[in-house]
C-alpha positions, 0 to 999 in steps of 0.5 A: 342397453345397460352396456350403452348406459355404462359407456355413456356415463364413462364418457360424461365423467371424462368430459367433466374431468377434462373441463374441470382441469381446463377451466376450473382453476382460477389461481395463477401460479408463477413458474420458476427455474429453481435450485436448492442450497446444498452443503458439500465440498467445492474446488477451484481449479485452473486448467492450461495446456503446455509442452514438456521441457527439460528443467535444468534449472529453476530461477526462484523469485520473491513475488515482491521487492524488498531487502533480503533479511535471511538466506538459509542455504548455501551453493551446492547444498541439496534441499527438499521440496518445501524447505525454507530457503530465504526471506525478505524483511518480515517485521512489517508483514508479521505485524500485519498478520498479527494485527489481522489475526488479533482483529479477527479473534477480537471480532469472534470473541467479543470485547471485554471491559478491560479491552475497551478500556485499553483501546480507549487508553490507546486513543488517549495516548494517540491524541496526546502524541498528536498534541505533542507533535503539533507543539513540537512543530510550533517549538521547532518553528520558533527555534529554527526561526531564531537560528535563521535570524542568527545566521542572517545576522552573521552574514550581515555583520561579516567584515563590516567596514566603511568603504571610501568613495573613490573621489574622496580627497582624504584617505581617512577610513572610519572604524565600524563597530557593534552588531547590526541586529536589523534584518534589512539589507542595503547600505549606509551612506555616510557624509560630513557637514559642519555646524557651529558645534563642530563637525557632524556626519549624516547617513542615508540609505537604510536609515537617515540619522546624524551624529557627532564626528568623534575621534575619541569614542564610537558614536551610535550610527543609526538605531540598529546597533552599529557605531562609527569612530574616525581616526582623525578629523577629516580635512574635507567635508566632501568625503563620503563612505559606504557601509554595505550590508552585507559586505560581499567583499569581506573574506568572512562573507562567503563562509557566513553565507554558506552557514546561512544557506545550511541553516535554511536547509536545516530549517526545511528538513526540521519543519518537514520532519515535524510535519511528518511526525504530525501526519504519522501521529494523526494517522495513528490516532485515526487507526486507534479510533477505528480500532476502538469503534470496531472493538465496541461494535457488535460483530456481524457475519459480514464483519467476521468474513471481512476480517478473515479475508484480511487475515488471509490477505496478510498471510498471502502477502507474507508468503510472497516474501518467502522462498521455499523449495518447490521441488527437491534439488541442488542450490546452484546459485545464490544471487543476493546476499543478506541486506541487499535489495532485490526486485520481483523481476530478479532471480534470488536463488537458482535451483538445479533439478534433474526433472522435467517441467511444463511451461504454460500460458495462463490468462490474467483472469486465472493467474491471480488464483495461482500461488507458488506451491499449488499442486496440479494434476497433469496428463499427457496426450501421448499417454491418455487421460488414464495416466496422471502425474503430479505437479507443482507451480514453481514460477509465475513470471511477473511480466505479461505477454500478449497473444492475439490481444489477450494478456497471458502470464508464463507459469512453470510447473515441475513434473513428478515423474514416474520411473516406469514411464518414459517421458520425452521433451516436447510432449503436450501436457494438460495441466489442472491446478487445484488453487483452492478448496472448501469442505462442508460449506453451503453453495448455490449456482452462481447464476442465482446471485444478483446484485444491487446498490451499484454492485455493493450488495449481493442477494439471492431470491428465496422461494417460500412454501407459499410460493412467494419470493424473499430477497436475502442479502448474502456474503460470498466465499469461493467462486468454484468450478462448475458454476458454483459459489460458496455462501458464507451467510444469508441462507440455510441448507435446503432453501429453494433459490430462484434461478429464473422466473419463467412465467405463469400458468392458469 
């Protein structure tokens, strides 16, 4: 009986435990797929497959067009890998690097009172420069208008003469003197008539006036500075003369017209230069104001990341204007001299190499990650994955190629050969290029990162100890291999981040 009692008691206890587990809990707890914010090293790589081929020569290009500023080698010279060979004009690129580095340092260090005062002085100077540029436009406009008027006056006064009408009965031609200071073009028609006081003339056309016919002194013709004098009294009142303004038949007319047209062209260029100076001064003022606002603003993590990226971009842009030897070899050809213009499609230097190279097609999504000089790990199908070779990106073609409706770019890598291993042209090569690395940085799975505000803001859902989710805005860094992304700021090491909400259980 005691054994039966013990067995019955055990069954009852088990039933109670099962019932409690099934019906006793009332709180719902959400179930999540999560990950932990970790700290470690990240790598970004690009992989591709190509063929081994002989590398008789390497055509080295600048990655941007420009003017060749310096060539540091000569044809026939042996150079070592990494040696500087040539560069384009670097003044603007160096200035951009200096400005980006100064901006980053300023953000990191914070602004002093002296720096703020200096920045304000720069703003004041830029405002003064803009004011002076606008005043210069006003002055230039007035000066050029005066020069144009003077040139036009020369045209209108070139070879002034009274042309007799072909029906005139006399051969008398009155002399026209003075300087016409009007701007209207046309003609004066001079006719004669008699009065009790003597013979007079009348004009029509540009002006309607009258005057005394004089053989002794010039008489004012109209109100625009011209005078008329007759050599003798005309015998006929029916004679008429025409004064053309301008006188296109005068020998001096063409030269005066050319000078006038040249003055108009000079005016156009002078006004354009003055307006360009205003635009430049206005842009400089905007830049100084932006620098001042940036200087006095309290730096944020996201601001620091931006200025670091700007410096990296400036350094990368500068590197594109410099050619260094991707491998050791002999300079066989230099295509451009100092001072000549070169495009990114034109070869600058030809480097002779006794080694092999690999040509691969890289899709457009990956080619932007590559830089000339990037190191690569190469394996050959013929030798297996245990045998590895080193390699270097030596050329990235600027033009694209479409393969089955996908855009690719041809990339050439040099192969660091092993004298103990036989390599033949045509072997299949597998290339893994290490494009970027980060050491001791925070990272999360890329699928933990969400966006809002039309993609402008990135955030991560952090799961707290109370099982509640908090959204935290983050600044992203390197998008690495393995579906991982570097986090510059916004979360801490050890935080639990939500990858996916699976649902809820009782």
